[in-house]
C-alpha positions as CSV (number, residue, x, y, z in Angstrom):
1,M,203.6,12.0,-142.5
2,R,203.1,9.6,-145.4
3,P,201.2,11.3,-148.3
4,R,197.9,9.8,-149.4
5,L,197.4,8.9,-153.0
6,H,193.9,8.5,-154.4
7,I,193.6,6.6,-157.7
8,G,190.3,7.9,-159.1
9,F,188.6,11.2,-159.5
10,L,188.2,12.2,-155.9
11,P,188.7,10.7,-152.4
12,Y,184.9,11.1,-152.0
13,S,182.3,10.2,-154.7
14,P,180.3,10.0,-156.8
15,V,181.5,12.8,-159.1
16,S,181.0,13.5,-162.7
17,Y,183.4,14.1,-165.5
18,A,182.5,17.8,-165.4
19,D,183.8,17.9,-161.8
20,A,186.9,15.9,-162.6
21,T,188.1,18.1,-165.4
22,C,188.8,20.9,-162.9
23,L,190.9,18.8,-160.6
24,P,194.6,19.4,-160.3
25,V,196.8,16.4,-161.0
26,S,200.2,15.7,-159.6
27,K,203.0,15.1,-162.1
28,K,204.9,13.5,-159.3
29,H,202.6,10.5,-159.4
30,H,202.3,10.3,-163.2
31,H,203.7,6.8,-163.3
32,Q,201.9,5.5,-160.2
33,K,200.6,2.0,-160.8
34,V,196.9,1.9,-161.5
35,P,194.9,-0.9,-159.8
36,Q,194.1,-3.9,-161.9
37,G,190.9,-3.4,-164.0
38,Y,191.3,0.4,-164.1
39,S,193.8,0.7,-166.9
40,D,190.9,1.4,-169.3
41,I,189.7,4.2,-167.0
42,F,193.0,5.9,-166.4
43,P,195.3,5.1,-169.3
44,P,198.9,6.3,-169.0
45,S,199.4,9.7,-170.6
46,R,202.6,11.3,-171.7
47,D,201.2,14.8,-172.5
48,K,199.6,17.3,-170.2
49,G,197.0,14.9,-168.9
50,F,197.9,12.5,-166.1
51,S,196.4,9.3,-164.7
52,G,197.1,9.7,-161.0
53,I,195.5,12.2,-158.6
54,S,197.4,13.6,-155.6
55,P,195.9,16.0,-153.1
56,R,199.2,17.9,-152.6
57,G,202.4,18.9,-154.3
58,G,203.9,18.4,-157.7
59,E,203.5,20.2,-161.0
60,Q,199.8,20.6,-161.9
61,G,198.0,19.3,-165.0
62,L,194.4,18.4,-165.9
63,L,192.7,15.1,-166.5
64,R,191.8,14.0,-170.0
65,E,188.3,12.8,-170.8
66,P,187.7,9.4,-169.0
67,P,184.6,7.5,-170.0
68,L,183.7,6.4,-166.5
69,N,183.7,7.7,-163.0
70,V,184.8,5.9,-159.9
71,V,182.7,5.5,-156.8
72,R,184.6,5.0,-153.5
73,L,182.5,3.3,-150.9
74,N,183.9,2.0,-147.6
75,G,187.4,2.1,-149.0
76,L,186.5,0.1,-152.1
77,F,186.3,1.3,-155.7
78,S,183.6,0.5,-158.2
79,Q,182.9,2.1,-161.6
80,R,179.8,3.5,-163.2
81,K,179.3,4.9,-166.7
82,V,178.4,8.6,-166.8
83,G,177.9,11.2,-169.5
84,A,179.1,14.7,-169.5
85,M,176.8,17.0,-167.5
86,S,175.8,20.5,-168.2
87,L,176.2,23.3,-165.7
88,R,172.4,23.3,-165.2
89,E,172.4,19.6,-164.4
90,L,175.2,20.0,-162.0
91,A,173.4,22.8,-160.2
92,D,170.2,20.7,-160.1
93,Q,172.1,17.8,-158.7
94,K,173.6,20.0,-155.9
95,R,170.2,21.3,-155.0
96,K,168.6,17.8,-154.5
97,G,167.7,17.1,-150.9
98,K,168.5,20.6,-149.8
99,G,166.2,22.7,-147.6
100,H,165.5,26.4,-147.7
101,H,168.8,27.1,-146.1
102,G,170.8,25.4,-148.9
103,R,172.2,22.4,-147.0
104,L,171.5,18.8,-146.3
105,L,170.1,17.9,-142.9
106,T,171.7,15.2,-140.8
107,V,169.6,12.3,-139.4
108,K,170.0,13.7,-135.9
109,E,168.6,17.1,-137.1
110,I,165.7,15.5,-138.9
111,K,164.7,13.5,-135.8
112,R,164.9,16.7,-133.7
113,I,162.7,18.6,-136.1
114,R,160.2,15.7,-136.1
115,R,160.0,15.6,-132.3
116,K,159.5,19.3,-132.2
117,G,156.6,19.0,-134.7
118,Y,155.0,16.2,-132.7
119,R,155.2,18.3,-129.5
120,A,153.5,21.2,-131.3
121,E,150.7,18.9,-132.5
122,R,150.1,17.6,-129.0
123,Q,150.1,21.2,-127.7
124,L,147.5,22.2,-130.3
125,V,145.2,19.3,-129.4
126,K,145.3,20.4,-125.7
127,K,144.6,24.0,-126.7
128,L,141.6,23.0,-128.8
129,R,140.2,20.8,-126.1
130,R,140.4,23.7,-123.6
131,Y,138.3,25.7,-126.1
132,G,135.6,23.0,-126.2
133,F,136.6,21.1,-129.3
134,K,136.8,17.4,-129.6
135,S,140.3,17.1,-131.0
136,V,142.6,14.3,-132.2
137,R,146.2,14.2,-133.5
138,I,146.8,11.8,-136.4
139,P,150.3,10.3,-135.8
140,I,150.6,8.6,-139.2
141,S,149.8,11.7,-141.3
142,A,153.4,12.7,-142.1
143,P,154.6,9.5,-143.8
144,S,151.2,8.5,-145.2
145,S,150.1,9.2,-148.8
146,E,146.5,9.2,-147.5
147,P,144.6,12.5,-147.2
148,L,145.1,12.9,-143.5
149,P,145.8,16.2,-141.6
150,D,148.2,16.4,-138.6
151,V,145.3,17.4,-136.3
152,F,141.5,17.7,-136.7
153,A,138.9,19.0,-134.4
154,V,135.1,19.1,-134.3
155,K,132.6,21.3,-132.4
156,G,128.9,21.4,-133.2
157,E,128.5,21.6,-137.0
158,T,132.1,22.6,-137.6
159,I,135.1,20.4,-138.5
160,I,138.6,21.8,-138.8
161,A,141.7,20.1,-140.3
162,F,145.2,21.4,-139.4
163,E,148.6,21.2,-141.1
164,V,151.1,22.0,-138.3
165,K,154.7,23.2,-138.6
166,A,157.2,24.1,-135.8
167,P,160.1,25.9,-137.6
168,N,163.4,27.0,-136.1
169,S,163.3,30.1,-138.2
170,G,160.8,32.9,-138.5
171,R,159.0,31.3,-141.4
172,A,156.9,28.1,-141.8
173,Y,156.6,26.7,-145.4
174,F,153.6,24.6,-146.5
175,R,153.8,22.8,-149.8
176,E,150.7,22.5,-152.0
177,D,150.6,18.7,-151.7
178,Q,150.4,19.0,-147.9
179,V,147.7,21.6,-148.1
180,K,145.7,19.6,-150.6
181,K,145.4,16.8,-148.1
182,L,143.4,19.0,-145.8
183,F,140.7,19.7,-148.4
184,E,140.6,16.0,-149.5
185,F,140.1,15.0,-145.9
186,L,137.3,17.6,-145.3
187,D,135.5,16.5,-148.5
188,M,134.7,13.2,-146.7
189,F,132.7,15.0,-144.0
190,D,129.9,16.6,-145.9
191,M,127.5,16.2,-142.9
192,Y,129.2,19.2,-141.3
193,R,127.9,22.6,-142.3
194,E,131.3,24.3,-141.9
195,R,134.5,22.7,-143.0
196,V,137.7,24.6,-142.4
197,A,141.3,24.1,-143.5
198,V,143.9,25.8,-141.3
199,I,147.7,26.0,-141.5
200,A,149.4,26.5,-138.2
201,G,152.9,27.6,-137.2
202,K,154.2,27.0,-133.7
203,F,156.9,29.7,-133.3
204,P,158.7,30.4,-130.1
205,Y,156.2,31.8,-127.6
206,R,153.3,32.2,-130.0
207,W,151.0,30.4,-132.5
208,V,150.0,31.7,-135.9
209,F,146.9,30.3,-137.6
210,R,145.7,31.0,-141.1
211,R,142.4,29.8,-142.6
212,I,142.9,29.0,-146.3
213,E,140.3,28.6,-149.0
214,K,142.2,26.6,-151.7
215,P,145.3,24.4,-152.1
216,G,148.6,26.1,-152.9
217,D,152.0,26.9,-151.5
218,Y,151.9,29.0,-148.4
219,V,154.4,30.7,-146.0
220,L,153.5,31.8,-142.4
221,Q,155.6,34.6,-140.9
222,K,156.3,34.7,-137.2
223,G,155.1,38.3,-136.9
224,E,151.8,38.0,-138.8
225,K,148.4,38.0,-137.2
226,S,146.1,35.0,-137.2
227,N,143.0,35.3,-139.3
228,I,141.0,32.8,-137.3
229,S,140.2,32.3,-133.6
230,F,139.0,29.2,-131.7
231,R,137.7,30.8,-128.5
């Protein structure tokens, strides 16, 4: 099979100089021709640093300090100036966009999680109506910057605002900015004598509800007992 040769730092990008300095380089492709316009990025070297990168074979060396990195997108190369990154910056960069399980979610997974959350909100609305509440789900609450809950319900002189999660694991995480929306929403309804903020977790086969008194970060456990009842 014909070997592949990647001229650049990596076959996938973007990468920083800090990543590139750890890459093995093939001496076999030391004199490989560099594409036009990249001679300033990968100058020919006659010492232990080499300008070509091969994924397999050959005597190994290390890259010298190049001033730019190469971004490969749809088979095309472009260049972008970068500075040297510290280990802390690299760690922060790797953590960006990651969930509690330490990996990025695919678009398909995100859509599935959202559908599961929507189903939980609709189930909660039906449950509250069975208990005599007038309840509504707010479908635009998730992408909106407005102080809107996922679900709210009224009964007599009581209004309740809900933030709803339907996790796959045994824990549901609620960020402070999500919880703060509940209190901002309730502040608009001072005509109600009792205004209640509730975080709700829809776990397999059971609901967990917790009444909260102030904004903050919260975690609901699957096995914990609810501190509020709607019957």
